[in-house]
DSSP file (Angstrom, degrees, kcal/mol; ACC not computed):
  #  RESIDUE AA STRUCTURE BP1 BP2  ACC     N-H-->O    O-->H-N    N-H-->O    O-->H-N    TCO  KAPPA ALPHA  PHI   PSI    X-CA   Y-CA   Z-CA
    1    1 A M              0   0    0      0, 0.0     2,-0.7     0, 0.0    23,-0.0   0.000 360.0 360.0 360.0 129.6  156.3   45.0  130.9
    2    2 A D        -     0   0    0      1,-0.0     2,-0.7     2,-0.0    23,-0.2  -0.796 360.0-175.5 -92.8 113.7  154.4   41.7  131.6
    3    3 A L        -     0   0    0     -2,-0.7     2,-0.2    21,-0.1    21,-0.1  -0.861   5.5-166.2-112.0  95.6  150.8   41.9  130.3
    4    4 A A        -     0   0    0     -2,-0.7    19,-2.9    19,-0.3     2,-0.3  -0.546  15.9-172.9 -73.3 148.1  148.9   38.8  131.3
    5    5 A K  E     -A   22   0A   0     17,-0.2     2,-0.3    -2,-0.2    17,-0.2  -0.974  23.6-161.2-146.7 155.8  145.6   38.5  129.5
    6    6 A R  E     -A   21   0A   0     15,-2.3    15,-2.9    -2,-0.3     2,-0.3  -0.994  15.8-154.7-137.0 134.5  142.4   36.4  129.3
    7    7 A D  E     +A   20   0A   0     -2,-0.3   105,-0.5   106,-0.3     2,-0.3  -0.827  13.5 175.3-112.0 148.1  140.1   36.3  126.3
    8    8 A L  E     -A   19   0A   0     11,-2.3    11,-3.1    -2,-0.3     2,-0.5  -0.983  21.1-145.3-150.7 138.4  136.4   35.5  126.1
    9    9 A T  E     -A   18   0A   0     -2,-0.3     2,-0.4     9,-0.2     9,-0.2  -0.928  21.7-169.9-105.5 130.9  133.8   35.6  123.3
   10   10 A V  E     -A   17   0A   0      7,-2.8     7,-3.4    -2,-0.5     2,-0.5  -0.965  10.3-162.5-125.0 132.8  130.3   36.6  124.4
   11   11 A T  E     +A   16   0A   0     -2,-0.4     2,-0.4     5,-0.2     5,-0.2  -0.973  17.9 165.7-117.0 122.4  127.1   36.4  122.4
   12   12 A R  E >   -A   15   0A   0      3,-2.4     3,-2.2    -2,-0.5    -2,-0.0  -0.999  67.5  -9.3-136.6 131.4  124.1   38.5  123.6
   13   13 A G  T 3  S-     0   0    0     -2,-0.4     3,-0.1     1,-0.3    -1,-0.1   0.815 128.5 -53.2  54.1  35.9  121.0   39.3  121.6
   14   14 A G  T 3  S+     0   0    0      1,-0.3     2,-0.4     0, 0.0    -1,-0.3   0.521 116.4 114.1  80.1   3.1  122.4   37.9  118.4
   15   15 A R  E <   -A   12   0A   0     -3,-2.2    -3,-2.4    24,-0.0     2,-0.5  -0.871  56.5-145.0-110.6 142.4  125.5   40.1  118.7
   16   16 A T  E     -A   11   0A   0     -2,-0.4    24,-0.5    -5,-0.2     2,-0.4  -0.907  16.6-175.2-113.2 132.8  129.0   38.7  119.3
   17   17 A F  E     -A   10   0A   0     -7,-3.4    -7,-2.8    -2,-0.5     2,-0.5  -0.939  18.6-143.5-122.2 144.6  131.6   40.5  121.4
   18   18 A S  E     -AB   9  38A   0     20,-2.7    20,-2.7    -2,-0.4     2,-0.4  -0.945  20.9-168.3-100.7 129.8  135.3   39.8  122.1
   19   19 A V  E     -AB   8  37A   0    -11,-3.1   -11,-2.3    -2,-0.5     2,-0.5  -0.974   5.1-171.9-121.3 131.0  136.3   40.7  125.6
   20   20 A R  E     -AB   7  36A   0     16,-2.7    16,-2.5    -2,-0.4     2,-0.5  -0.988   6.6-163.6-122.8 129.5  139.9   40.8  126.8
   21   21 A A  E     -AB   6  35A   0    -15,-2.9   -15,-2.3    -2,-0.5     2,-0.4  -0.945  17.7-178.1-103.7 126.6  141.0   41.2  130.4
   22   22 A Y  E     -AB   5  34A   0     12,-2.7    12,-2.9    -2,-0.5     2,-0.5  -0.965  25.7-127.1-132.0 149.8  144.5   42.3  130.8
   23   23 A L  E     + B   0  33A   0    -19,-2.9     2,-0.4    -2,-0.4   -19,-0.3  -0.789  32.7 167.7 -93.4 124.9  146.8   42.9  133.8
   24   24 A D  E     - B   0  32A   0      8,-2.2     8,-1.0    -2,-0.5     3,-0.5  -0.937  20.7-174.5-141.7 117.0  148.5   46.3  133.8
   25   25 A G  S    S+     0   0    0     -2,-0.4    -1,-0.1     6,-0.2     8,-0.1   0.514  87.4  48.9 -84.2  -5.7  150.3   47.7  136.9
   26   26 A R  S    S+     0   0    0      4,-0.1    -1,-0.2     6,-0.1     4,-0.0   0.250  74.5 133.1-117.3  10.2  151.0   51.0  135.2
   27   27 A H    >   -     0   0    0     -3,-0.5     3,-2.0     3,-0.2    -3,-0.0  -0.347  63.0-124.1 -64.7 142.9  147.6   52.0  133.8
   28   28 A P  T 3  S+     0   0    0      0, 0.0    -1,-0.1     0, 0.0     0, 0.0   0.794 110.7  54.5 -56.7 -30.0  146.6   55.6  134.5
   29   29 A S  T 3  S-     0   0    0      1,-0.3    -2,-0.1    20,-0.0    -3,-0.0   0.383 125.9 -82.0 -87.0   6.2  143.4   54.5  136.2
   30   30 A G    <   -     0   0    0     -3,-2.0    -1,-0.3    19,-0.1    -3,-0.2  -0.229  53.4 -59.9 115.9 158.9  145.3   52.2  138.5
   31   31 A P  S    S+     0   0    0      0, 0.0     2,-0.3     0, 0.0    -6,-0.2  -0.328  83.5  67.1 -70.8 154.7  146.8   48.8  138.7
   32   32 A G  E    S-B   24   0A   0     -8,-1.0    -8,-2.2    18,-0.1     2,-0.5  -0.883  87.8 -28.7 136.7-166.1  144.7   45.7  138.1
   33   33 A W  E     -BC  23  51A   0     18,-2.8    18,-2.0    -2,-0.3     2,-0.3  -0.781  56.0-169.6 -94.8 127.2  142.8   43.9  135.5
   34   34 A H  E     -B   22   0A   0    -12,-2.9   -12,-2.7    -2,-0.5     2,-0.4  -0.826  12.2-132.5-116.3 151.6  141.3   46.1  132.8
   35   35 A A  E     -B   21   0A   0     -2,-0.3     2,-0.4   -14,-0.2   -14,-0.2  -0.851  12.7-168.8-110.9 142.7  138.7   45.2  130.1
   36   36 A V  E     -B   20   0A   0    -16,-2.5   -16,-2.7    -2,-0.4     2,-0.5  -0.998  12.5-166.6-120.2 126.5  138.6   45.8  126.4
   37   37 A I  E     -B   19   0A   0      7,-0.5     7,-3.1    -2,-0.4     2,-0.4  -0.967   6.3-175.7-121.2 127.0  135.3   45.0  124.7
   38   38 A V  E     -BD  18  43A   0    -20,-2.7   -20,-2.7    -2,-0.5     2,-0.4  -0.965  12.5-175.6-126.6 136.3  135.1   44.8  120.9
   39   39 A E  E >  S- D   0  42A   0      3,-2.4     3,-2.1    -2,-0.4   -22,-0.1  -0.996  80.5 -15.6-128.1 126.7  132.1   44.3  118.5
   40   40 A N  T 3  S-     0   0    0    -24,-0.5    -1,-0.1    -2,-0.4   -23,-0.1   0.892 129.0 -52.4  46.7  50.6  132.8   44.0  114.8
   41   41 A R  T 3  S+     0   0    0      1,-0.2    -1,-0.3    -3,-0.0    65,-0.0   0.552 116.5 116.5  68.1   9.2  136.3   45.4  115.1
   42   42 A T  E <   -D   39   0A   0     -3,-2.1    -3,-2.4     0, 0.0    -1,-0.2  -0.935  63.4-133.4-112.9 119.2  134.9   48.4  117.0
   43   43 A P  E     -D   38   0A   0      0, 0.0     2,-0.4     0, 0.0    -5,-0.3  -0.442  19.9-136.6 -63.9 137.5  136.0   49.0  120.7
   44   44 A L        -     0   0    0     -7,-3.1    -7,-0.5    -2,-0.1     2,-0.2  -0.819  16.2-122.8 -96.2 134.8  133.1   49.9  122.9
   45   45 A R        +     0   0    0     -2,-0.4     2,-0.3    38,-0.1    -9,-0.0  -0.542  41.5 157.4 -75.6 139.9  133.5   52.7  125.5
   46   46 A H        -     0   0    0     -2,-0.2    15,-0.0   -11,-0.1    -9,-0.0  -0.965  42.9-137.3-154.0 166.0  132.9   51.8  129.1
   47   47 A A        +     0   0    0     -2,-0.3     2,-0.2     2,-0.0    -2,-0.0  -0.134  44.2 155.3-117.1  34.3  133.8   53.1  132.5
   48   48 A L        -     0   0    0    -13,-0.1   -13,-0.2     1,-0.1    -2,-0.1  -0.444  39.6-128.8 -69.1 133.6  134.6   49.7  134.2
   49   49 A A        -     0   0    0     -2,-0.2    -1,-0.1     1,-0.1   -19,-0.1  -0.420  31.3 -92.6 -76.0 153.2  137.0   50.0  137.1
   50   50 A P        -     0   0    0      0, 0.0     2,-0.2     0, 0.0   -16,-0.2  -0.389  44.6-151.5 -63.7 147.5  140.1   47.8  137.3
   51   51 A T  B     -C   33   0A   0    -18,-2.0   -18,-2.8    -3,-0.1     6,-0.0  -0.655  21.3-119.2-114.8 173.5  139.6   44.6  139.3
   52   52 A T  S    S+     0   0    0     -2,-0.2   -20,-0.1   -20,-0.2     3,-0.0   0.609  93.4  27.5 -88.2 -13.6  141.9   42.4  141.3
   53   53 A D  S  > S-     0   0    0    -20,-0.1     4,-1.6     1,-0.1     3,-0.3  -0.992  77.0-117.1-148.1 154.7  141.4   39.3  139.2
   54   54 A P  H  > S+     0   0    0      0, 0.0     4,-2.7     0, 0.0     5,-0.3   0.842 110.5  58.4 -62.7 -35.0  140.6   38.3  135.7
   55   55 A E  H  > S+     0   0    0      1,-0.2     4,-2.4     2,-0.2     5,-0.2   0.927 108.3  45.4 -63.8 -41.9  137.4   36.5  136.6
   56   56 A A  H  > S+     0   0    0     -3,-0.3     4,-2.3     2,-0.2    -1,-0.2   0.869 112.0  53.1 -67.5 -35.2  135.9   39.6  138.2
   57   57 A C  H  X S+     0   0    0     -4,-1.6     4,-2.1     2,-0.2    -2,-0.2   0.951 112.4  42.9 -63.2 -51.9  137.0   41.7  135.3
   58   58 A L  H  X S+     0   0    0     -4,-2.7     4,-2.5     1,-0.2    -2,-0.2   0.867 112.3  54.5 -63.2 -38.1  135.3   39.5  132.7
   59   59 A A  H  X S+     0   0    0     -4,-2.4     4,-2.3    -5,-0.3    -1,-0.2   0.920 108.9  48.0 -62.5 -43.1  132.2   39.2  134.9
   60   60 A A  H  X S+     0   0    0     -4,-2.3     4,-2.3     2,-0.2    -2,-0.2   0.903 111.4  50.9 -60.7 -41.4  131.9   43.0  135.0
   61   61 A A  H  X S+     0   0    0     -4,-2.1     4,-2.7     2,-0.2    -2,-0.2   0.908 110.2  49.1 -63.0 -43.5  132.4   43.2  131.3
   62   62 A V  H  X S+     0   0    0     -4,-2.5     4,-2.7     1,-0.2    -1,-0.2   0.897 110.8  49.9 -64.8 -40.0  129.6   40.6  130.7
   63   63 A R  H  X S+     0   0    0     -4,-2.3     4,-2.4     2,-0.2    -1,-0.2   0.919 110.9  50.4 -63.9 -40.8  127.3   42.5  133.0
   64   64 A F  H  X S+     0   0    0     -4,-2.3     4,-2.5     2,-0.2    -2,-0.2   0.931 112.5  47.0 -58.1 -48.0  128.0   45.7  131.1
   65   65 A L  H  X S+     0   0    0     -4,-2.7     4,-2.9     2,-0.2     5,-0.3   0.903 110.0  52.1 -62.5 -43.6  127.3   43.9  127.8
   66   66 A T  H  X S+     0   0    0     -4,-2.7     4,-2.4     1,-0.2    -1,-0.2   0.929 112.7  44.9 -58.3 -47.9  124.1   42.4  129.1
   67   67 A A  H  X S+     0   0    0     -4,-2.4     4,-2.5     2,-0.2    -2,-0.2   0.894 114.1  49.8 -65.0 -38.8  122.8   45.8  130.2
   68   68 A T  H  X S+     0   0    0     -4,-2.5     4,-2.5     2,-0.2    15,-0.2   0.929 113.3  44.6 -66.9 -44.5  123.9   47.5  127.0
   69   69 A V  H  X S+     0   0    0     -4,-2.9     4,-2.5     2,-0.2    -2,-0.2   0.912 114.2  50.1 -64.4 -41.7  122.2   44.9  124.7
   70   70 A T  H  X S+     0   0    0     -4,-2.4     4,-2.3    -5,-0.3    -2,-0.2   0.938 111.6  48.2 -60.2 -48.0  119.1   44.9  126.9
   71   71 A A  H  X S+     0   0    0     -4,-2.5     4,-1.8     1,-0.2    -2,-0.2   0.898 111.8  49.8 -60.7 -43.0  119.0   48.7  126.7
   72   72 A D  H  X S+     0   0    0     -4,-2.5     4,-1.1     1,-0.2    -1,-0.2   0.903 109.6  51.4 -64.3 -40.9  119.4   48.6  122.9
   73   73 A A  H  X S+     0   0    0     -4,-2.5     4,-0.5     1,-0.2     3,-0.5   0.904 109.8  49.6 -60.2 -42.0  116.7   46.1  122.6
   74   74 A D  H >< S+     0   0    0     -4,-2.3     3,-0.6     1,-0.2     4,-0.3   0.838 110.4  51.5 -65.3 -34.4  114.3   48.3  124.6
   75   75 A R  H >X>S+     0   0    0     -4,-1.8     5,-1.3     1,-0.2     3,-1.1   0.676  88.4  80.8 -78.7 -17.6  115.3   51.3  122.4
   76   76 A R  H ><5S+     0   0    0     -4,-1.1     3,-0.5    -3,-0.5    -1,-0.2   0.866  88.0  56.8 -58.6 -34.8  114.5   49.4  119.2
   77   77 A D  T <<5S+     0   0    0     -3,-0.6    -1,-0.3    -4,-0.5    -2,-0.2   0.811 109.0  46.4 -65.5 -27.5  110.9   50.2  119.7
   78   78 A E  T <45S-     0   0    0     -3,-1.1    -1,-0.2    -4,-0.3    -2,-0.2   0.579 118.8-114.0 -87.7 -11.5  111.8   53.9  119.8
   79   79 A G  T <<5S+     0   0    0     -4,-1.0    10,-0.8    -3,-0.5     2,-0.3   0.450  80.7  90.4  96.4   0.9  114.0   53.5  116.7
   80   80 A T  B   < -E   88   0B   0     -5,-1.3     2,-0.4     8,-0.2    -1,-0.3  -0.927  55.5-150.3-131.8 156.7  117.5   54.2  118.0
   81   81 A C    > > -     0   0    0      6,-1.1     5,-2.0    -2,-0.3     3,-0.8  -0.993   8.4-151.6-126.6 122.5  120.3   52.0  119.5
   82   82 A E  G > 5S+     0   0    0     -2,-0.4     3,-1.8     1,-0.2    -1,-0.1   0.917  94.2  51.6 -61.2 -48.5  122.7   53.6  122.0
   83   83 A S  G 3 5S+     0   0    0      1,-0.3    -1,-0.2   -15,-0.2   -38,-0.1   0.647 104.8  58.3 -69.9 -12.1  125.8   51.5  121.3
   84   84 A E  G X 5S-     0   0    0     -3,-0.8     3,-0.9     3,-0.2    -1,-0.3   0.087 124.3-101.3-100.8  21.8  125.5   52.3  117.6
   85   85 A G  T < 5S-     0   0    0     -3,-1.8    -3,-0.2     1,-0.2    -2,-0.2   0.778  77.4 -52.2  67.5  28.1  125.8   56.0  118.3
   86   86 A G  T 3 <S+     0   0    0     -5,-2.0    -1,-0.2     1,-0.2    -4,-0.2   0.553  91.8 157.5  87.7   7.9  122.1   56.6  118.0
   87   87 A A    <   -     0   0    0     -3,-0.9    -6,-1.1    -6,-0.5    -1,-0.2  -0.367  48.2-101.1 -65.7 145.3  121.7   55.0  114.5
   88   88 A S  B  >  -E   80   0B   0     -8,-0.2     4,-2.2     1,-0.1    -8,-0.2  -0.258  26.4-114.7 -63.9 156.3  118.3   53.8  113.6
   89   89 A A  H  > S+     0   0    0    -10,-0.8     4,-2.5     1,-0.2     5,-0.2   0.857 117.1  56.0 -58.9 -36.8  117.5   50.2  113.9
   90   90 A G  H  > S+     0   0    0      1,-0.2     4,-2.3     2,-0.2    -1,-0.2   0.917 108.2  46.5 -62.2 -44.4  117.1   50.0  110.1
   91   91 A H  H  > S+     0   0    0      1,-0.2     4,-2.1     2,-0.2    -1,-0.2   0.882 112.2  51.4 -65.6 -36.6  120.6   51.4  109.5
   92   92 A R  H  X S+     0   0    0     -4,-2.2     4,-2.3     2,-0.2    -2,-0.2   0.909 110.2  48.2 -68.8 -38.8  122.0   49.0  112.1
   93   93 A H  H  X S+     0   0    0     -4,-2.5     4,-2.3     2,-0.2    -2,-0.2   0.902 111.1  50.9 -65.8 -41.3  120.4   46.0  110.5
   94   94 A A  H  X S+     0   0    0     -4,-2.3     4,-2.2     2,-0.2    -1,-0.2   0.904 110.9  48.8 -62.4 -41.2  121.6   47.1  107.0
   95   95 A A  H  X S+     0   0    0     -4,-2.1     4,-2.3     1,-0.2    -2,-0.2   0.899 110.8  50.5 -64.9 -39.8  125.2   47.5  108.4
   96   96 A L  H  X S+     0   0    0     -4,-2.3     4,-2.5     2,-0.2    -2,-0.2   0.888 109.4  51.5 -67.0 -36.5  124.9   44.0  110.0
   97   97 A A  H  X S+     0   0    0     -4,-2.3     4,-1.2     2,-0.2    -2,-0.2   0.927 111.0  47.7 -63.2 -44.4  123.7   42.5  106.7
   98   98 A R  H  < S+     0   0    0     -4,-2.2     4,-0.4     1,-0.2     3,-0.3   0.899 113.1  48.4 -63.2 -40.2  126.7   44.1  104.9
   99   99 A H  H >< S+     0   0    0     -4,-2.3     3,-1.3     1,-0.2    -2,-0.2   0.890 106.5  56.6 -68.6 -38.0  129.1   42.8  107.6
  100  100 A A  H 3< S+     0   0    0     -4,-2.5    -1,-0.2     1,-0.3    -2,-0.2   0.787 101.7  57.9 -63.3 -27.7  127.5   39.3  107.4
  101  101 A A  T 3< S+     0   0    0     -4,-1.2    -1,-0.3    -3,-0.3    -2,-0.2   0.631  89.8  94.1 -79.4 -14.7  128.4   39.2  103.6
  102  102 A L  S <  S-     0   0    0     -3,-1.3     3,-0.1    -4,-0.4    -3,-0.0  -0.431  91.3 -93.1 -76.9 153.1  132.1   39.8  104.3
  103  103 A P        -     0   0    0      0, 0.0     2,-0.3     0, 0.0    -1,-0.1  -0.370  49.9-103.1 -61.0 141.8  134.6   36.9  104.6
  104  104 A R        +     0   0    0     -3,-0.1     2,-0.3    -4,-0.1    -4,-0.0  -0.556  57.7 149.7 -72.5 128.0  135.0   35.7  108.3
  105  105 A Q        +     0   0    0     -2,-0.3     3,-0.5    -3,-0.1     2,-0.2  -0.910  31.0  37.4-143.3 170.2  138.2   36.9  109.8
  106  106 A G  S    S-     0   0    0     -2,-0.3    -2,-0.0     1,-0.2     0, 0.0  -0.532 105.1 -33.6  92.1-149.4  139.5   37.9  113.3
  107  107 A T  S >  S+     0   0    0     -2,-0.2     3,-2.8     3,-0.1    -1,-0.2   0.191  74.3 147.8-104.6  15.5  138.7   36.4  116.6
  108  108 A R  T 3  S+     0   0    0     -3,-0.5     3,-0.1     1,-0.3   -90,-0.1  -0.320  83.3   2.0 -54.8 125.7  135.1   35.4  116.2
  109  109 A G  T 3  S+     0   0    0      1,-0.3    -1,-0.3   -99,-0.0     2,-0.2   0.450  98.9 142.7  74.4   1.4  134.6   32.3  118.3
  110  110 A A    <   -     0   0    0     -3,-2.8     2,-0.4  -102,-0.1    -1,-0.3  -0.507  34.2-162.3 -76.3 141.7  138.2   32.4  119.6
  111  111 A V        -     0   0    0     -2,-0.2  -103,-0.1  -103,-0.1     3,-0.1  -0.996  15.5-135.2-125.1 129.9  138.8   31.5  123.1
  112  112 A G    >   -     0   0    0   -105,-0.5     3,-1.8    -2,-0.4  -103,-0.1  -0.105  38.8 -63.8 -80.3 176.6  142.1   32.5  124.8
  113  113 A P  T 3  S+     0   0    0      0, 0.0  -106,-0.3     0, 0.0    -1,-0.2  -0.329 122.3  20.3 -58.8 136.6  144.6   30.7  126.9
  114  114 A G  T 3  S+     0   0    0      1,-0.2     7,-1.9    -3,-0.1     2,-0.5   0.484 103.2 105.1  82.3   3.0  143.1   29.6  130.2
  115  115 A V  E <   -F  120   0C   0     -3,-1.8     2,-0.5     5,-0.2     5,-0.2  -0.975  44.9-179.0-120.6 128.2  139.6   29.9  129.0
  116  116 A T  E >  S-F  119   0C   0      3,-3.4     3,-1.6    -2,-0.5    -4,-0.0  -0.959  70.8 -23.2-128.9 113.5  137.5   26.9  128.1
  117  117 A G  T 3  S-     0   0    0     -2,-0.5     3,-0.1     1,-0.3    -1,-0.1   0.815 126.3 -49.8  58.7  32.5  134.0   27.2  126.7
  118  118 A G  T 3  S+     0   0    0      1,-0.3     2,-0.3  -111,-0.1    -1,-0.3   0.430 124.0  88.6  88.1  -2.1  133.5   30.6  128.2
  119  119 A T  E <  S-F  116   0C   0     -3,-1.6    -3,-3.4  -111,-0.0    -1,-0.3  -0.928  82.9 -98.5-127.4 156.3  134.7   29.7  131.7
  120  120 A F  E     -F  115   0C   0     -2,-0.3    -5,-0.2    -5,-0.2    -6,-0.1  -0.525  30.0-134.6 -75.5 134.0  138.2   29.7  133.2
  121  121 A A              0   0    0     -7,-1.9    -1,-0.1    -2,-0.3     0, 0.0  -0.676 360.0 360.0 -81.8 137.4  140.1   26.4  133.4
  122  122 A P              0   0    0      0, 0.0    -1,-0.1     0, 0.0    -2,-0.0   0.539 360.0 360.0 -63.5 360.0  141.7   25.8  136.8
């Protein structure tokens, strides 16, 4: 099976996400480009529909992330964050502090093939 892919790192509201768009013709939700969004090694759930091209897939994922981070920022005043499963802002900040103390590993800052500085190269 040929799985073409495009990777992108997105930073919103001080949070860093890795986004991968991959082409899958046999996926149960239909053929096309599908998105996987990861923050701190944790995949985020979303209901993004498959798209016909990688640029549209990544753009939809970025819109989803922007809306999620904005909603979380709005909820901080209320004391909960949606993408953290309702964890209080204090618990989330403590978890981020623990994570920041760990050695850097993984794809942070990585840009995949065909992607240059967050945009697709022709």
